[in-house]
C-alpha positions in Angstrom: 0.3 0.0 0.0 3.2 2.3 1.0 4.1 1.8 -2.3 1.3 2.5 -4.3 0.8 5.6 -2.4 4.4 6.7 -3.0 4.2 6.0 -6.9 0.9 8.2 -6.9 2.5 10.9 -4.8 5.4 10.3 -7.5 3.0 10.5 -10.5 0.8 13.7 -8.8 3.8 16.1 -8.7 5.5 14.6 -11.8 2.0 16.0 -13.4 2.2 19.1 -11.1 5.9 19.8 -12.5 5.1 19.0 -15.6 3.8 22.1 -16.7 6.8 24.0 -16.3 8.4 21.4 -18.1 5.9 22.1 -20.9 7.3 25.5 -21.5 10.8 24.3 -21.9 9.8 21.5 -24.7 7.8 24.1 -26.2 10.8 25.2 -28.7 10.7 28.3 -30.6 13.5 25.9 -32.9 11.9 25.2 -36.3 14.6 23.0 -37.4 18.1 23.0 -39.1 16.6 23.6 -42.7 14.6 26.6 -41.3 17.1 28.9 -39.9 19.9 30.8 -41.7 23.4 30.8 -40.7 25.2 33.9 -39.8 28.7 33.9 -41.5 30.2 36.8 -39.8 30.6 34.9 -36.9 33.3 32.9 -37.1 34.2 33.0 -33.2 33.6 29.2 -32.9 35.4 28.2 -36.6 38.8 26.1 -35.8 39.9 23.2 -33.8 39.2 22.5 -30.7 39.0 19.6 -27.8 35.4 19.1 -26.9 34.1 17.0 -23.1 31.8 15.1 -25.7 31.5 13.7 -29.3 28.3 15.0 -31.1 26.7 11.8 -31.1 23.7 11.9 -29.2 20.3 14.4 -29.6 20.2 13.7 -25.8 23.5 15.3 -25.0 22.4 18.5 -23.0 25.6 20.4 -22.7 29.0 20.4 -24.3 32.4 22.2 -23.5 34.8 23.1 -26.0 38.7 24.6 -25.3 41.4 25.3 -26.9 44.1 22.4 -27.9 47.1 22.6 -26.3 49.8 23.4 -28.4 52.6 22.0 -26.3 51.2 19.2 -24.8 49.1 16.1 -26.0 45.5 16.2 -27.6 44.4 12.4 -27.0 41.0 12.3 -25.9 37.7 14.0 -27.9 38.5 16.8 -30.5 36.6 18.7 -33.1 37.0 20.7 -36.3 34.7 23.5 -36.8 35.1 24.1 -40.2 34.9 27.4 -42.2 32.6 26.0 -44.9 29.8 25.3 -41.8 31.2 21.4 -41.6 32.2 20.0 -38.9 33.9 17.2 -37.5 34.1 15.2 -34.3 36.9 12.0 -33.4 38.7 10.6 -30.8 42.3 9.6 -30.8 43.9 7.5 -27.5 48.1 7.0 -27.0 47.1 3.2 -28.5 45.1 1.5 -31.1 43.6 -0.5 -28.2 40.6 1.5 -28.2 36.7 2.0 -29.1 37.5 5.4 -32.0 34.7 7.0 -32.4 34.2 9.8 -35.7 31.0 11.6 -36.6 30.5 14.2 -38.7 28.2 16.4 -39.8 26.7 20.7 -40.7 26.2 23.0 -38.4 24.9 26.6 -38.4 26.0 29.6 -36.1 22.1 31.5 -36.1 23.5 34.8 -34.0 25.6 35.8 -31.2 24.0 32.8 -28.8 22.9 30.3 -31.0 24.3 27.5 -32.7 22.2 24.4 -34.1 23.7 20.8 -35.6 23.2 18.2 -38.3 24.8 14.7 -37.6 25.2 13.1 -40.9 27.3 10.3 -40.3 28.9 8.3 -37.4 31.9 6.0 -38.1 33.5 3.5 -35.7 36.6 1.6 -35.6 39.4 -0.3 -33.4 37.6 -1.9 -30.6 34.0 -1.6 -31.9 32.1 -1.1 -35.2 28.9 -0.5 -36.4 28.9 2.9 -38.8 25.8 4.9 -39.3 24.3 7.7 -41.1 21.7 9.2 -38.7 20.8 12.4 -40.4 19.2 13.9 -38.0 19.1 17.3 -36.5 20.6 17.6 -33.0 18.8 20.9 -31.8 19.5 24.3 -30.8 22.2 25.0 -28.3 23.2 27.9 -26.4 26.5 28.8 -26.8 28.3 31.2 -24.3 32.4 32.2 -23.6 33.9 31.7 -19.8 37.2 32.0 -19.6 38.6 30.2 -22.6 36.1 28.1 -23.1 32.9 28.2 -24.9 29.9 26.0 -23.4 27.1 24.9 -25.4 23.1 24.5 -23.4 20.9 23.0 -24.7 18.2 25.4 -25.7 14.2 26.0 -26.6 15.1 29.5 -28.1 14.6 31.4 -24.8 17.2 33.8 -24.1 15.9 34.8 -20.9 15.5 31.3 -19.9 18.9 30.4 -21.4 20.5 33.0 -19.3 19.2 31.6 -15.8 20.2 27.8 -16.7 23.9 29.5 -17.1 23.2 30.6 -13.5 21.4 27.8 -12.6 24.4 25.4 -13.9 27.2 27.5 -12.2 25.4 27.1 -9.2 25.4 22.9 -9.3 29.5 23.0 -10.6 29.6 25.3 -7.3 27.6 22.7 -5.2 29.0 19.8 -6.8 33.0 20.6 -5.7 31.3 21.0 -1.7 29.3 18.1 -2.2 32.2 15.7 -3.5 34.6 16.9 -0.2 31.6 15.9 2.1 30.6 12.8 -0.4 30.1 9.7 1.7 27.7 6.7 0.8 29.0 4.6 3.7 27.1 6.5 7.1 29.8 9.3 7.8 27.9 12.5 7.5 25.3 10.8 7.3 23.1 14.2 8.3 24.4 15.6 4.7 23.7 12.4 2.8 20.1 10.8 4.0 20.2 8.4 1.2 17.1 6.7 -0.3 17.2 3.7 -2.5 15.4 4.5 -5.9 14.5 2.7 -9.4 13.8 5.9 -11.2 16.2 7.0 -14.3 14.0 10.1 -15.4 15.4 13.1 -13.9 11.7 14.2 -13.4 10.9 11.4 -11.7 13.9 10.9 -9.8 13.3 14.8 -8.1 9.6 14.0 -7.6 10.6 10.9 -5.8 13.2 12.5 -3.8 10.5 15.3 -2.9 7.9 13.3 -1.7 10.4 11.1 0.3 11.3 13.9 1.9 7.8 15.6 2.7 7.9 18.4 -0.1 5.2 19.2 -2.3 5.7 22.2 -3.8 8.7 23.3 -5.3 10.5 23.9 -9.1 13.0 22.1 -10.7 15.2 24.6 -12.1 18.2 22.7 -13.7 19.2 19.3 -13.8 23.0 18.7 -14.3 24.4 14.6 -14.7 28.6 15.7 -14.9 30.2 14.3 -17.3 30.4 11.3 -19.2 32.4 9.6 -16.4 30.4 11.0 -13.5 27.7 8.9 -11.5 26.3 11.8 -9.4 23.8 13.7 -11.1 22.5 17.0 -9.5 19.4 18.9 -9.5 18.7 22.3 -8.2 15.7 22.9 -7.4 14.0 26.0 -5.3 11.9 25.0 -2.0 10.1 27.6 0.0 12.1 30.1 -2.0 15.5 28.5 -1.3 18.0 26.3 -3.2 18.3 22.7 -2.6 20.0 20.3 -4.3 19.0 16.4 -4.8 21.3 13.8 -5.5 21.0 10.9 -7.9 24.3 8.4 -7.4 24.5 5.6 -9.7 28.0 4.6 -8.3 26.8 1.3 -6.9 23.0 0.7 -6.0 21.0 4.0 -7.2 19.8 6.2 -4.6 18.9 9.6 -3.9 19.2 12.4 -1.6 18.2 16.2 -0.9 21.9 17.4 0.4 21.7 19.3 3.8 24.1 21.8 4.2 22.3 23.4 7.0 25.2 22.2 9.3 27.9 23.7 7.9 27.0 27.0 6.5 26.1 28.5 9.9 29.9 27.4 11.1 31.3 28.4 7.2 29.6 32.0 7.9 31.3 32.1 11.6 34.8 30.9 10.0 34.6 34.0 7.9 33.8 36.4 10.2 36.6 35.5 12.5 39.3 35.3 9.8 38.4 38.8 8.8 38.0 40.0 12.4 40.6 42.7 12.7 40.4 43.8 16.1 41.3 40.7 17.6 44.3 40.4 20.0 47.1 37.8 18.6 49.3 36.0 21.2 51.7 33.5 20.5 54.0 31.3 22.7 56.4 28.0 22.3 54.5 24.8 22.6 55.4 22.0 24.6 57.6 19.1 23.4 56.6 15.6 23.9 58.7 13.2 26.0 60.2 11.3 22.9 60.3 14.7 21.1 63.6 16.2 19.9 64.2 19.7 22.0 64.7 21.4 18.6 61.6 20.7 17.3 59.4 23.6 16.8 55.9 24.6 17.9 54.6 27.5 17.7 50.3 28.1 19.6 48.5 31.4 18.3 45.6 32.6 20.2 43.3 35.4 18.4 41.4 36.6 21.7 39.6 39.4 22.4 39.1 40.3 26.3 38.4 36.7 27.7 36.9 35.5 24.8 38.9 32.9 22.4 37.8 33.0 19.0 40.8 31.1 17.0 44.1 29.1 17.6 46.4 27.8 15.5 49.2 25.3 16.2 52.5 24.9 14.5 54.3 21.9 14.5 57.9 22.2 12.5 60.1 18.7 13.0 64.0 19.0 13.1 64.5 17.4 10.1 61.8 19.0 8.1 63.3 18.5 4.7 62.6 14.8 5.2 59.2 14.7 7.2 56.1 16.7 7.5 54.5 19.9 9.0 51.5 19.8 11.2 48.8 22.7 11.2 45.6 22.5 13.2 43.9 26.0 13.4 40.5 25.8 15.6 37.7 28.1 15.7 35.8 28.4 18.7 32.2 29.7 19.6 31.3 30.1 23.3 35.1 28.5 24.7 33.9 25.1 22.4 35.7 24.4 18.8 33.3 24.4 15.9 35.4 23.9 13.2 39.3 22.6 13.3 41.4 22.8 9.9 43.7 19.9 10.4 46.7 20.1 7.8 49.5 17.9 7.1 52.4 19.4 4.6 55.1 16.5 3.5 58.4 17.9 2.6 60.7 15.7 0.5 63.5 16.2 -1.4 61.5 15.4 -4.8 58.3 16.6 -4.1 56.1 18.4 -1.6 52.1 17.7 -1.0 49.5 19.0 1.4 46.6 16.6 2.9 44.3 18.9 4.3 40.7 17.7 6.4 38.2 19.6 7.6 35.9 18.7 10.7 32.3 20.9 11.4 31.7 19.9 15.4 28.2 19.0 16.0 28.8 17.4 19.5 32.3 17.8 21.0 31.8 16.0 24.0 30.1 13.0 22.3 32.6 13.5 19.2 30.1 14.0 16.2 31.6 16.3 13.7 31.0 16.1 9.8 34.3 16.0 8.1 35.1 17.5 4.8 37.7 15.7 2.8 38.1 12.7 5.1 40.2 10.1 2.7 43.0 12.2 2.0 46.6 11.4 0.5 45.7 7.5 1.0 44.8 7.8 4.5 41.7 8.1 6.7 40.6 11.4 9.4 41.6 9.7 12.8 39.0 11.9 14.1 39.4 10.6 17.8 43.6 11.5 17.4 42.4 14.9 16.6 40.1 15.1 19.1 43.2 14.5 21.5 45.7 16.6 20.0 43.0 19.6 20.3 42.3 19.1 23.5 46.0 19.2 24.4 46.6 22.2 23.0 43.5 23.7 24.4 45.0 22.5 28.2 48.7 23.8 27.3 46.5 27.8 27.0 44.7 27.6 30.0 48.2 27.1 31.8 49.3 30.5 30.1 48.3 34.2 31.4 47.1 35.4 28.6 
């Protein structure tokens, strides 16, 4: 009965949401043969790298970026020729691969839109199956960012296309954040309340997630699958005037969740305020060495305070043999005398290479060791929260012995 109810709820939600979707699907684009090419626009012509071959009309976005003249350019590439033809291809270091080439025509309509017509697909190497689709691939809104051009599937509504660029940028920024916290094994469960799903359609995925979270009124703004290797799609939705993010994870059994960043946002705000507070008094002193450490090891504790209230503490540990060892830095942010955020860094210093591993602990309950962890697995090592807590408590105890 519960399954039937959920399916009905998802169906009703999908119907209500589909009204907005119909606006997107009612395209102003009348077809490849009906539009004219603007030959005065040449900014897209030339040889480029491309993230995906022009092969399927289901592809919602592409990115093209300049070919590196000094490096190898294996992978996907595209030639946008002056005669209104294009050719996409794939190359690799060796011949043990599937090599796909696609050819067709394009029309640059104006400074905002381009459309494609796919004529031929050829395959060689470890795959076969040539074809001649002769298919209109649809309309794409294009724009330049940094040195790359991006093409987003479009209905021809310029206002909506510009909004989609903003929505896409929001998802890209949020995806970078999510990847730092991402776990599907129980850690950070306050942020990822995973639920299994059988849905594969993006509208149904979002509707199902909303139903599982008892949210009836929402608007789906944008859906991003990531690149061809990505197993984590994200949807931007608006709920009660706020942006929320649905995650669809296919790295194992398909799972969905409504990303919850409500715990980290106020802590990030606190950290930013403390870092920008120029009125804090700063005092430093040499930290104590442990019994098994060399007396020449350098430990420095710096306290940022206002009156008797401590807002931030940095701890730096420089060992004697610094050229073949590591530098430990711990930064602790406080609120009401309790740790709120811990920045934990190990900088490994060697003759041939240097690298830093960095983790962040968002403290939910210091006494009961409840934290959210950013970059839990770094450098192939798991962050040991118990060990970090012992170190932080030792630093706090040492500060208490000083008359600051």
